[in-house]
C-alpha positions in Angstrom: 40.9 1.4 28.8 38.4 4.1 28.2 40.4 5.4 25.2 40.7 2.0 23.7 36.9 1.3 24.1 36.2 4.7 22.6 38.2 3.8 19.5 36.6 0.4 19.2 33.1 2.0 19.6 34.0 4.6 17.0 35.0 1.8 14.6 31.7 0.0 15.1 29.7 3.2 14.7 31.4 4.2 11.4 31.3 0.6 10.2 27.5 0.5 10.6 26.8 4.1 9.4 25.2 4.3 5.9 27.1 6.2 3.2 25.9 9.5 2.1 26.9 11.7 -0.8 29.3 14.5 -0.3 27.8 18.0 -0.2 27.8 20.2 -3.2 30.8 22.3 -3.7 28.6 25.4 -3.6 30.6 28.6 -4.1 33.9 26.8 -4.6 35.3 28.1 -7.9 31.8 29.2 -8.9 31.5 30.9 -12.3 30.6 34.6 -11.9 29.2 36.8 -14.7 32.1 38.2 -16.8 30.8 41.7 -16.6 30.1 41.6 -12.8 32.9 44.1 -12.1 31.7 46.7 -14.6 27.9 46.3 -14.8 25.9 49.2 -13.5 23.0 47.1 -12.4 25.1 44.8 -10.1 22.0 43.4 -8.4 20.7 42.0 -11.7 23.7 39.6 -11.7 24.0 38.7 -8.0 21.4 38.0 -5.3 21.4 41.3 -3.4 18.1 40.3 -1.9 19.7 37.5 0.0 22.0 39.9 1.9 19.3 42.5 2.4 16.0 40.7 2.6 14.0 43.7 3.7 14.8 45.6 0.5 12.3 45.9 -2.3 14.6 47.4 -4.8 18.2 48.3 -5.4 20.0 51.2 -7.2 22.7 51.0 -9.8 26.3 51.1 -8.7 27.2 54.4 -7.0 30.2 56.0 -5.4 33.9 55.3 -5.4 34.6 52.6 -4.5 31.2 51.3 -5.8 28.2 50.3 -3.7 24.5 49.8 -4.2 21.7 51.5 -2.3 18.8 49.3 -0.9 15.3 50.7 -0.7 12.1 49.7 0.9 8.6 50.5 -0.5 6.3 52.6 1.8 3.2 54.1 0.3 4.6 53.9 -3.1 7.7 55.8 -2.0 11.2 54.5 -1.9 13.1 54.8 1.4 16.8 54.2 1.8 17.4 51.5 4.3 21.0 50.4 3.6 23.7 49.5 1.2 25.0 46.4 -0.6 28.7 46.0 -1.6 30.8 43.5 -3.5 34.0 42.9 -1.6 36.2 42.7 -4.6 35.0 46.2 -5.7 36.8 47.5 -2.6 39.5 45.0 -1.6 41.0 41.9 -3.2 43.0 40.6 -0.2 44.0 37.0 -1.0 43.0 34.2 1.3 44.8 30.9 2.0 44.4 29.8 -1.7 46.1 33.0 -2.9 42.7 34.2 -4.3 40.1 36.5 -2.7 36.9 35.3 -1.3 34.3 37.1 -3.3 31.6 38.2 -0.8 28.3 40.1 -1.1 27.7 42.2 2.0 24.6 44.0 3.2 24.8 46.9 5.7 21.9 49.1 7.1 22.0 52.9 7.4 23.3 52.7 11.0 26.3 50.7 9.8 25.2 47.3 11.0 25.8 44.2 8.9 22.5 42.6 7.9 23.5 39.9 5.5 26.6 38.2 4.0 26.9 35.7 1.1 30.0 34.1 -0.3 29.7 34.1 -4.1 33.0 32.5 -4.9 36.0 31.1 -3.1 39.0 28.9 -4.0 39.8 27.6 -0.5 40.5 23.9 -0.9 40.5 23.4 2.9 36.8 24.3 2.9 36.1 21.3 0.7 38.6 18.7 2.1 37.0 18.3 5.5 35.7 21.7 6.4 32.2 22.2 4.9 31.3 25.5 3.4 28.6 25.8 6.0 31.4 26.5 8.5 32.3 29.6 6.5 28.6 30.6 6.4 28.4 30.1 10.2 31.5 32.2 10.7 30.0 35.0 8.6 26.8 34.9 10.6 28.7 36.2 13.6 28.8 39.6 11.9 25.1 40.0 11.6 23.9 42.8 13.9 27.4 44.1 14.6 28.5 47.5 13.5 31.2 48.5 11.1 32.4 50.9 13.8 33.2 48.0 16.1 36.7 46.7 16.5 36.3 43.1 15.5 39.1 40.5 15.6 39.3 36.8 15.2 39.7 35.3 18.6 38.5 36.0 22.1 36.9 39.3 23.0 39.0 41.8 25.0 36.5 44.2 26.6 39.2 46.3 28.3 40.6 47.1 24.8 37.1 47.4 23.2 37.8 44.3 21.0 34.8 42.1 19.9 35.9 38.6 19.1 34.6 36.2 16.6 35.2 32.5 16.7 37.5 31.0 14.1 37.0 27.9 12.0 39.3 25.1 13.2 41.8 24.4 10.5 41.0 27.5 8.5 42.6 30.3 10.6 44.1 32.1 7.7 40.9 32.1 5.7 38.8 33.6 8.4 41.4 36.2 9.4 41.5 37.4 5.8 37.7 37.3 5.7 37.5 39.5 8.8 39.8 42.0 7.1 37.6 42.0 4.0 34.4 42.5 5.9 35.7 45.4 7.9 37.6 47.0 5.0 34.6 46.8 2.7 32.1 48.0 5.3 34.4 50.9 6.4 35.0 52.1 2.9 31.3 52.4 2.1 30.4 53.8 5.6 32.9 56.6 5.1 31.4 57.5 1.8 27.9 57.7 3.0 28.6 59.5 6.3 28.1 56.6 8.8 31.8 56.9 9.7 33.9 60.1 9.6 36.0 60.1 6.5 39.8 59.6 6.7 41.7 62.8 7.0 45.2 62.9 5.7 47.4 66.0 5.7 47.8 67.4 2.2 51.4 67.8 0.9 53.5 70.9 1.3 55.6 70.7 -1.8 59.3 71.8 -1.9 59.5 73.4 -5.3 63.0 73.8 -6.9 61.8 74.7 -10.5 63.9 71.8 -11.7 63.1 69.6 -14.7 63.9 65.9 -14.1 64.7 63.3 -16.6 62.8 59.9 -16.7 65.7 58.1 -15.0 65.9 60.8 -12.3 62.2 60.5 -11.6 62.5 56.8 -11.3 65.4 57.2 -8.9 63.3 59.6 -6.8 60.5 57.1 -6.7 58.1 59.5 -8.4 57.4 57.0 -11.2 57.2 53.2 -10.8 56.9 50.2 -13.1 54.6 47.2 -13.0 55.8 44.3 -15.1 53.7 41.2 -15.5 55.1 38.2 -17.4 52.8 35.9 -19.4 53.5 32.9 -17.2 52.3 34.8 -14.2 48.8 34.8 -15.6 48.8 31.2 -16.8 49.8 31.9 -20.4 52.8 30.3 -22.2 56.1 32.0 -21.6 56.9 34.7 -24.1 59.5 37.3 -24.9 56.7 39.9 -24.8 55.3 40.5 -21.3 51.7 40.4 -20.5 51.9 44.1 -19.7 54.6 46.6 -18.8 53.2 49.8 -17.4 54.6 52.9 -15.8 52.7 55.2 -13.5 53.4 58.2 -11.4 52.5 61.3 -9.5 51.4 64.5 -11.4 50.7 66.6 -8.4 54.1 67.9 -7.4 54.8 70.9 -9.8 58.4 70.0 -10.6 57.4 66.3 -11.3 54.2 67.3 -13.2 56.1 69.8 -15.4 58.9 67.4 -16.0 56.5 64.8 -17.3 53.9 66.9 -19.1 55.6 70.1 -20.0 54.7 73.5 -18.7 51.6 74.1 -20.9 50.0 70.7 -20.5 50.7 70.7 -16.7 48.9 74.1 -16.3 46.0 72.9 -18.4 45.7 69.9 -16.2 45.8 72.0 -13.0 43.0 74.2 -14.5 41.0 71.1 -15.0 41.3 70.0 -11.4 39.1 71.2 -8.6 40.3 71.8 -5.1 41.2 68.6 -3.3 41.5 66.6 -6.5 44.7 64.8 -7.6 46.1 63.4 -10.8 48.2 60.4 -11.7 49.3 59.1 -15.1 49.7 55.6 -16.5 51.3 54.4 -19.7 51.7 51.0 -21.3 55.3 50.6 -22.6 55.1 46.9 -23.6 52.7 44.0 -23.8 49.3 43.4 -25.4 47.0 43.7 -22.4 45.1 47.0 -21.8 45.1 48.6 -18.4 41.9 50.3 -19.3 40.0 47.1 -19.7 38.4 45.7 -22.9 34.9 45.9 -21.5 34.9 49.6 -20.7 31.9 51.5 -22.0 30.9 55.2 -21.5 29.5 55.6 -18.1 31.3 52.5 -16.9 34.2 51.8 -14.7 37.9 51.1 -15.5 37.9 47.7 -13.8 41.6 46.8 -14.3 43.2 49.5 -12.1 42.6 50.8 -8.6 44.5 53.1 -6.2 44.8 52.1 -2.6 45.9 54.2 0.3 45.7 52.7 3.8 42.2 51.2 4.2 40.8 53.4 1.4 40.3 52.3 -2.2 39.8 54.5 -5.2 38.4 53.4 -8.6 37.9 55.3 -11.8 35.0 56.0 -14.1 34.9 57.6 -17.5 34.5 61.1 -16.1 37.8 60.6 -14.1 39.8 60.0 -17.4 41.8 62.8 -19.1 43.8 62.3 -22.3 47.6 62.2 -21.9 49.0 64.1 -24.9 52.6 63.2 -24.4 55.4 62.5 -21.9 58.1 65.2 -22.2 60.6 63.8 -19.7 64.0 63.0 -21.4 64.5 59.3 -21.7 60.8 58.4 -21.4 60.0 55.0 -23.1 57.7 54.7 -26.1 54.2 53.7 -25.2 51.0 52.6 -27.0 48.4 53.3 -24.3 48.2 56.2 -21.9 45.8 58.0 -19.5 45.6 60.6 -16.8 43.2 59.6 -14.0 41.7 62.0 -11.4 41.3 61.0 -7.8 38.3 63.0 -6.5 38.4 62.0 -2.9 39.4 64.3 0.0 40.7 61.2 1.8 43.6 60.9 -0.7 46.9 62.7 -0.1 50.0 62.5 -2.4 52.1 63.1 0.7 51.5 59.5 1.9 52.4 56.2 0.2 49.8 54.9 -2.2 49.5 51.8 -4.3 48.4 51.2 -7.8 46.8 47.7 -8.3 46.5 46.2 -11.7 44.1 43.3 -12.1 44.8 40.8 -14.9 42.9 37.6 -16.0 44.8 34.5 -14.8 44.1 31.2 -16.4 44.4 28.0 -14.4 46.1 25.6 -16.7 44.8 22.6 -14.9 41.1 23.5 -15.0 41.0 26.3 -17.6 39.1 28.6 -15.2 39.7 32.3 -15.2 40.3 34.5 -12.1 41.7 37.9 -11.4 45.3 38.2 -10.3 46.4 41.3 -8.5 49.8 43.0 -9.2 50.7 46.0 -7.1 53.4 48.6 -6.8 53.7 51.3 -4.1 54.7 54.9 -4.7 55.8 57.5 -2.1 57.2 60.9 -2.9 60.8 61.4 -1.9 61.7 63.3 1.2 63.5 66.0 -0.8 60.2 66.8 -2.6 58.3 67.6 0.6 58.9 70.4 3.0 59.7 68.8 6.3 60.1 65.4 4.6 57.7 62.5 4.5 55.0 62.5 7.2 54.6 59.6 9.6 52.6 56.9 7.8 50.8 54.2 9.8 50.5 51.1 7.7 48.3 48.2 8.6 50.1 45.0 9.5 50.0 42.1 7.2 47.6 39.3 8.2 50.4 37.0 9.3 51.8 39.6 11.6 48.5 39.9 13.4 48.4 36.1 13.8 51.9 36.0 15.3 51.1 38.9 17.7 47.8 37.3 18.8 49.4 34.0 19.5 52.7 35.1 20.9 52.5 33.3 24.2 51.5 30.0 22.6 54.2 30.3 20.0 56.8 31.0 22.7 55.6 27.9 24.6 55.8 25.8 21.4 59.4 27.0 20.7 60.2 26.1 24.4 58.8 22.6 23.8 60.8 22.1 20.6 64.0 23.4 22.3 63.5 21.3 25.4 63.0 18.1 23.4 66.0 18.8 21.2 68.2 19.4 24.3 66.9 16.3 26.0 67.6 14.2 22.9 71.1 15.8 22.5 71.9 14.3 26.0 70.4 11.0 25.0 73.6 9.1 25.9 73.6 10.4 29.5 69.9 9.5 29.8 70.3 6.0 28.4 73.2 5.3 30.7 71.0 6.1 33.6 68.3 3.8 32.3 68.0 0.0 32.5 65.9 -2.5 30.6 63.5 -2.6 33.6 63.6 1.1 34.4 63.6 3.4 31.3 62.2 6.4 33.1 65.2 8.6 32.7 64.5 8.4 28.9 60.7 7.8 29.0 60.0 10.8 31.3 61.1 13.1 28.5 59.7 11.0 25.6 56.3 10.4 27.2 56.0 14.1 28.2 56.8 15.0 24.6 54.0 12.6 23.4 51.4 14.1 25.8 52.3 17.6 24.8 52.4 16.7 21.1 49.0 15.1 21.2 47.3 17.7 23.5 49.0 21.0 23.0 50.4 20.6 19.4 47.8 18.4 17.8 44.4 19.2 19.3 45.4 22.6 20.7 47.5 24.4 18.1 46.5 22.0 15.3 50.1 22.1 14.1 50.2 18.7 12.6 52.8 18.8 9.7 51.5 17.3 6.4 52.7 16.1 3.1 50.7 18.8 1.4 53.1 21.3 3.0 56.0 19.5 1.5 54.4 19.7 -1.9 53.5 23.3 -1.4 57.1 24.2 -0.4 58.4 22.2 -3.4 56.2 24.1 -5.8 56.9 27.5 -4.2 60.7 27.0 -4.5 60.3 26.1 -8.1 57.6 28.6 -9.2 56.7 31.4 -6.8 57.8 31.7 -3.2 55.4 33.6 -1.0 56.6 34.3 2.5 53.2 35.5 3.7 51.7 32.1 2.8 54.1 30.2 5.0 54.2 32.7 7.8 50.4 32.7 8.1 50.6 29.6 10.3 53.3 30.3 12.9 53.2 26.9 14.5 53.7 25.0 11.2 56.4 27.5 10.1 58.4 27.0 13.4 57.7 23.3 13.3 59.2 23.0 9.8 62.4 24.9 10.8 62.7 22.3 13.7 62.1 19.4 11.3 64.5 20.5 8.7 67.3 21.1 11.2 66.8 17.9 13.2 66.4 15.7 10.1 69.9 16.6 8.9 71.3 16.3 12.4 69.6 13.1 13.6 67.3 11.8 10.9 63.5 11.8 10.8 63.2 9.8 14.1 63.2 12.8 16.5 60.2 14.4 14.9 58.4 11.2 13.9 59.1 9.3 17.1 58.8 12.1 19.7 56.8 15.0 18.3 54.5 14.0 15.5 51.0 14.3 17.0 49.5 11.4 15.2 52.5 9.2 15.6 52.5 10.0 19.3 48.8 9.2 19.6 49.4 5.9 17.7 52.2 4.7 19.9 50.6 5.9 23.1 47.6 3.8 22.3 49.9 0.8 21.7 51.6 1.4 25.1 48.3 1.8 26.9 46.8 -1.3 25.3 49.8 -3.3 26.5 49.3 -2.1 30.1 45.6 -3.0 30.2 45.9 -6.6 29.2 46.1 -6.6 25.4 49.9 -7.3 25.3 49.4 -10.9 24.5 47.6 -9.9 21.3 50.4 -7.4 20.3 53.1 -8.5 17.8 55.4 -7.2 15.1 54.8 -7.7 11.4 57.1 -10.5 10.2 60.4 -9.0 9.2 60.2 -10.4 5.6 56.8 -8.8 5.2 57.9 -5.6 6.8 60.8 -5.3 4.3 58.3 -5.3 1.5 55.6 -3.1 3.1 58.0 -0.3 4.1 58.3 0.6 0.4 54.6 1.5 0.2 55.1 4.9 1.9 57.8 5.8 -0.6 55.5 4.9 -3.5 52.7 7.0 -2.1 55.0 10.0 -1.6 56.4 9.8 -5.1 52.9 9.3 -6.5 51.7 12.4 -4.7 54.7 14.4 -5.9 54.2 13.3 -9.5 50.5 14.1 -9.4 51.2 17.6 -7.9 53.3 18.5 -10.9 50.1 18.3 -13.1 47.4 19.2 -10.6 48.0 20.4 -7.1 44.3 20.2 -6.4 44.1 16.5 -7.2 47.3 16.0 -5.1 45.5 17.7 -2.2 42.6 15.3 -2.6 44.8 12.2 -2.8 46.8 13.5 0.3 43.7 12.4 2.3 45.7 9.2 2.7 47.0 11.2 5.7 44.6 11.0 8.7 45.9 14.2 10.3 43.1 16.5 9.1 40.4 14.3 10.3 42.0 13.6 13.6 43.2 17.1 14.6 42.1 19.9 12.3 38.4 19.0 11.7 37.5 16.1 14.0 36.0 12.7 13.2 32.5 13.8 13.9 32.7 16.7 11.4 33.7 14.7 8.4 32.1 12.2 6.0 32.1 8.7 7.4 34.8 7.2 5.2 37.4 9.6 6.6 36.4 8.8 10.2 36.3 5.1 9.4 39.9 5.3 8.0 41.2 7.0 11.2 39.4 4.5 13.4 40.8 1.6 11.6 44.4 3.0 11.8 44.0 3.7 15.5 42.4 0.3 16.2 45.2 -1.5 14.4 47.7 0.6 16.5 46.4 -1.2 19.6 48.0 -4.4 18.4 50.8 -3.3 16.0 53.2 -0.5 16.9 52.8 2.5 14.6 51.5 0.8 11.5 50.7 4.0 9.7 54.1 5.5 10.4 56.0 2.5 9.1 54.0 1.6 6.0 51.7 4.4 4.8 52.9 7.9 5.9 54.1 9.9 2.8 55.4 12.6 5.1 57.6 10.0 6.8 58.9 8.9 3.4 59.7 12.5 2.4 61.7 13.0 5.6 63.4 9.6 5.3 65.1 10.5 2.0 67.3 13.3 3.6 67.7 11.1 6.7 70.1 9.0 4.7 72.6 11.8 5.2 72.0 12.6 8.9 75.1 13.7 10.7 74.7 11.8 13.9 73.4 8.3 14.3 72.7 5.9 17.2 75.7 3.9 18.5 76.6 0.4 17.5 79.4 -2.0 18.6 81.1 -4.7 16.7 79.3 -7.5 18.5 76.0 -6.2 17.3 76.5 -8.0 14.0 75.9 -11.4 15.8 73.8 -10.3 18.8 70.0 -10.0 18.0 68.9 -8.5 21.3 68.3 -5.0 20.0 66.7 -6.2 16.8 64.2 -8.4 18.7 63.1 -5.4 20.7 63.1 -2.8 18.0 59.5 -1.6 17.5 60.5 0.1 14.2 62.1 -3.0 12.8 64.9 -0.8 11.7 67.8 -3.1 12.7 68.9 -5.6 10.1 70.5 -9.1 10.4 74.0 -7.4 10.6 73.0 -5.2 13.5 72.9 -2.1 11.4 70.3 0.6 12.0 68.4 2.0 9.0 67.9 5.6 10.1 65.3 6.0 7.4 63.1 3.7 9.4 64.3 4.3 12.9 61.9 6.3 15.1 64.4 6.9 17.9 62.7 5.1 20.8 66.3 4.7 22.2 65.6 1.2 23.5 68.8 -0.1 21.7 70.8 2.7 23.3 69.6 1.6 26.7 70.8 -1.9 26.0 74.0 -0.6 24.6 75.4 0.2 28.0 73.2 -2.2 30.1 75.6 -4.8 31.7 72.8 -7.1 32.7 70.8 -7.0 29.4 73.3 -6.5 26.6 74.6 -10.1 25.8 78.3 -9.1 25.1 78.4 -7.0 28.3 76.6 -9.6 30.4 79.1 -12.2 29.2 82.1 -10.1 30.1 80.5 -9.1 33.4 80.0 -12.7 34.4 83.6 -13.5 33.4 84.9 -10.7 35.6 82.7 -11.8 38.5 83.9 -15.4 38.2 87.5 -14.3 38.0 87.1 -11.8 40.9 88.1 -8.9 38.7 86.9 -5.4 39.3 84.1 -3.8 37.2 85.2 -0.8 35.1 82.9 1.8 33.6 81.5 1.2 30.1 83.4 3.2 27.5 82.2 5.1 24.5 82.6 2.0 22.3 80.0 0.2 24.4 82.4 -2.2 26.1 83.8 -2.3 29.6 87.0 -0.2 29.8 89.7 -2.9 29.5 91.9 -4.0 32.4 95.2 -5.6 32.1 94.0 -9.1 33.1 91.3 -9.4 30.5 90.7 -7.7 27.2 87.6 -7.8 25.0 88.0 -9.4 21.6 85.0 -8.5 19.4 83.8 -11.0 16.9 84.6 -10.6 13.3 82.0 -9.8 10.6 80.3 -6.7 9.2 80.8 -3.4 11.1 77.4 -2.4 12.5 78.7 1.1 13.2 78.5 1.8 9.5 75.1 1.6 7.7 77.0 -0.5 5.0 80.5 -1.6 4.2 83.1 1.3 4.0 84.4 2.4 0.6 87.6 4.3 0.0 87.5 6.1 -3.3 91.1 7.4 -3.6 90.3 10.6 -5.3 88.0 11.6 -2.4 89.5 10.1 0.7 93.1 10.9 -0.1 92.7 14.5 -1.3 92.9 17.6 0.9 92.1 21.3 0.8 91.0 22.8 -2.5 91.8 19.6 -4.4 89.3 17.7 -2.2 86.7 20.4 -2.6 87.0 20.3 -6.4 86.9 16.5 -6.4 83.7 16.7 -4.2 82.1 19.1 -6.7 83.1 16.9 -9.6 81.7 13.8 -7.8 78.3 15.5 -7.3 78.0 17.1 -10.8 79.9 14.5 -12.9 78.5 11.0 -12.6 80.9 9.4 -15.1 84.1 7.6 -14.3 87.0 6.9 -16.6 87.6 3.4 -15.1 84.0 2.4 -15.9 84.2 3.6 -19.5 85.3 0.3 -21.0 82.8 -1.8 -19.1 79.8 0.5 -19.7 80.6 2.4 -22.8 77.0 2.5 -24.1 75.7 3.8 -20.7 78.4 6.4 -20.5 77.8 7.6 -24.1 74.1 7.7 -23.6 74.6 9.7 -20.5 76.5 12.4 -22.4 73.7 12.6 -24.8 71.0 12.9 -22.1 73.1 15.4 -20.1 73.6 17.5 -23.2 69.9 17.4 -24.0 69.0 18.5 -20.4 71.6 21.2 -20.5 70.2 22.5 -23.7 66.7 22.4 -22.2 67.9 24.6 -19.4 69.3 27.1 -21.9 66.0 27.1 -23.8 64.2 27.6 -20.5 66.4 30.6 -19.7 65.4 32.0 -23.1 61.7 31.5 -22.4 61.3 28.7 -25.0 60.3 25.9 -22.6 57.8 25.8 -19.8 58.6 24.7 -16.2 56.7 21.4 -16.6 58.9 20.3 -19.5 62.0 21.1 -17.5 60.8 19.1 -14.5 60.0 16.1 -16.6 63.4 16.2 -18.3 65.1 16.7 -14.9 63.3 13.7 -13.5 64.3 11.6 -16.5 68.0 12.6 -16.0 67.8 11.8 -12.3 66.6 8.3 -13.1 69.4 7.8 -15.6 72.0 9.1 -13.1 70.7 6.7 -10.5 71.4 3.7 -12.8 74.7 5.2 -13.9 76.0 5.7 -10.4 74.8 2.3 -9.3 77.0 0.9 -12.1 80.1 3.0 -11.7 80.1 5.0 -8.4 78.2 2.9 -5.9 79.0 4.8 -2.7 77.5 7.6 -0.6 78.9 9.8 2.1 78.4 8.9 5.8 78.1 11.7 8.4 78.8 15.5 8.0 79.7 16.6 4.5 83.1 17.9 5.3 84.3 14.4 6.4 85.8 11.8 4.0 83.9 8.8 5.2 82.1 6.8 2.4 80.2 3.6 2.3 78.6 1.2 -0.1 75.3 2.4 -1.4 72.1 0.3 -1.5 69.5 1.1 -4.1 67.6 3.2 -1.5 70.8 5.0 -0.5 71.5 6.0 -4.1 67.9 6.8 -4.8 67.9 9.2 -1.8 71.2 10.7 -2.8 70.3 11.4 -6.4 66.8 12.7 -5.7 67.9 15.0 -2.9 71.0 16.3 -4.7 69.1 17.0 -8.0 66.2 18.6 -6.1 68.7 21.1 -4.6 70.5 21.7 -7.9 67.2 22.0 -9.8 65.7 24.4 -7.3 69.0 26.5 -7.5 68.8 26.6 -11.3 65.2 27.7 -11.2 66.0 30.5 -8.8 68.8 31.6 -11.0 66.6 31.6 -14.1 63.9 33.5 -12.1 66.5 36.0 -11.0 67.6 36.8 -14.5 64.0 36.9 -15.7 63.2 39.4 -13.0 66.1 41.5 -14.2 64.5 41.3 -17.7 67.7 40.0 -19.1 
């Protein structure tokens, strides 16, 4: 009762609350000065005083990587009181958006943080529900803490010397990356200025063979590496000429250096180097972009390249540049830009792996904004070039690895929950046979427990509510750029989606939507509680005729979001607020603008009287999962008499049972009430009728068989009524070329059926449609060829593929109106409704299209 009153009170409060304007986007995609990375006087361009308020003046950029000294004024004299650094001068670790959070950091001479300001970020989650003030509050936790401290996101662990900082609910990845940026930037400067001891790496002990290597031999040894950036990777139209193709390598090993430069040039270079200095070379072999940077001036910095080794970062100024007069190695490519750069830090050692990072301008096609994109390649001298082989190198774990380690116990419990629910559902027939209409606890014990854990542990605890935005992100990643680290960064969502994908193909969407979706569980739990506390007389189902129309709304919303995402993922994320998940679990009603809270309150209030209204009519995630649910392997059982008996349909909260007793597994939420009735001799009308007949005739009761009827005895036999077979989702179809074939012939016929939508028998009746189809198919095939040649962009291909799919839908409805029922290796087909065929064509072509994109990308990566 308290929960229901709270929701009603929430609705009244938000209904009376006055509207207010949304906060300014602040640092979101803020425009920074173009010369910020190269300007000597950094503090003339950014507000250094805000992160070091006690400073009266600031120096120009110093050091490598760069920093700025902060001074106070005492008696007309300047006194050094600290340092200011720009995070992207030191590290450009990408956050959740794939772009770095550009942060200005102030640190005093003891190494304590005194000020932090986010200049620019691209985190959409910080706008859609989580205010930027939350990131500001997170950063304030570092004030007064030392760069020497071990700081991690999460609880403090004094026994291990770990200081914890509180995360932002719903932005875990962002703050973990921000913590890495803060500590990496602070540590890099602290080591330069003597606050922290510098990194000490063993210098190499070279194994010299006095051998001259060819270019290909050096590449095989890993002494030279290539960075290749295509134009489409930086938002430019696809081109046969890459954005840049550059080679780089080590010049410190004598055999490698002499092979590349020749004996005389190598000795001249060694004479130029001081003790502890190291040299690398870079050449541009293709492309029009300069790795030196167009804005370079004397006394400035080469802002496009950076060397990273462990937590250390090394940049180059004009004095670190030496002319490269030629590459002597046999087989070396022609080049039109070259340089030798000197690393003058004692912390660098060529014996350990190091990474060259190239920064290129990326243009966002949707907004036209520019940002830096980072492209990296790591080089490590081969074992055979070092006496004793490569030293032991400790590499920092990726951010996602740290997340998995820190939440290992919770992840294990979550996996246990998913496994337990799956096992319980797999034994659903045993559970439903033990249940009765009045006592469903053998089923409800598992189902209600799953609801409670889903709401509390999964939703509010782990905040692992799956969302349509993840479906859109996965779709785009498959087609354009798959990034494992992005998906692994949230372990609960990653594991949850593995569970969802597997169970959707096994059972349909109902196991997730009906048992484990946090919001769906909350919605139905409210409905059940409301019925128990006296609101049952007000509860009812939407009329079936209205339901049949309203259920299509969620499919329209899903397809609309998918279409919008092809043009603007940002706009799609905004429109995806039709989902109440973020407001309910990730951010909280009280932390969002009132329209979001009002929307959630309305949905939950309606849920008191109508069972799962959001799940049935609005949820785009449910619609996305419903499409592959058409082809689930295992469904709920039906018997022949279900075509005339309405008992299950009357009690179906999902309204998923039609007039013929068939279950639409796209709409079914697997409450299992119909399965309880299926073997209930006192509640299932056909069973009750036969039970009474046997009792009247004094015949023994036999167990109920797998077909849902009493096992026959000699004296009486069950004769089911004629009519549609409810055990099939529609009438069976027997295409001879598929149902009568076997072995390789069947497999080839299957492939032909999926790839070739035309039929010879339909040619005479639909000659125009068939002929048009050949033209359309030829055009789309030609488009794929042009795409492989780099003549067409991905958006054009997607549009053409969508058009072909719509044509194929019509063609198959006219000539091949059937889809497969059950596992793919069976030969059971049935009549296809429009939704069946729509689901089949969309899902099939999505798989084929994704496969073709991956093939094209593979050949593009091979530079074919």
